[in-house]
Phi, psi and omega in degrees: 000130180279165179300318181294317178295324177298316179299316180296317179297319178298315178302313182297319178297314180293326178296319176298319179292327176296319178303325181279324188258332184056032179289127182297319181296322178291319177300320178296316178297314183297325179294328178274334182270348188311113181273002184261005181275329184236156185292338180285353178059032171254185186288156176301317173261114184305334180295330181293311179292325179299318178294317177300313181297317179298316180295317178301311182295336179285344182252320185247141182278339180233180186269359183245136175223162175284165179297324179292317177297322179297317179299313178297319179299314181300318179299318178293315182299319181291343175266356186279168179291344181297334182251002184299333177297324184272317183150182180255108183257357182301316181299324180282333177295332179298345176288347179265120180283164177299321179296317177297320178299315179300316179298317179297317179297323175297318179296313181298317179296320178295318178297319181289334180284340183289000000 
């Protein structure tokens, strides 16, 4: 899974969680993180993807990770200082199981392949 697909999957997971929680802080983050506004599939606000990318690059030497590594990474990222401006989304991400994450990553990969 590439860094960009990981970002999209994280966005989709958080978007589903927003539908359930209606948290204003999460909604604010999602509006700035939205990768579906531009053709490059990065965030609506370039700073959001840049922060995500920087954190990813600080942990991984290459652009590819397994789905399991991606799941662990998202949990770490949501606990990082990069999102402290928006809020703490790690506890609600824990509602997503690894199996659900894998299914979501398959959907995102299929969409990007089309």
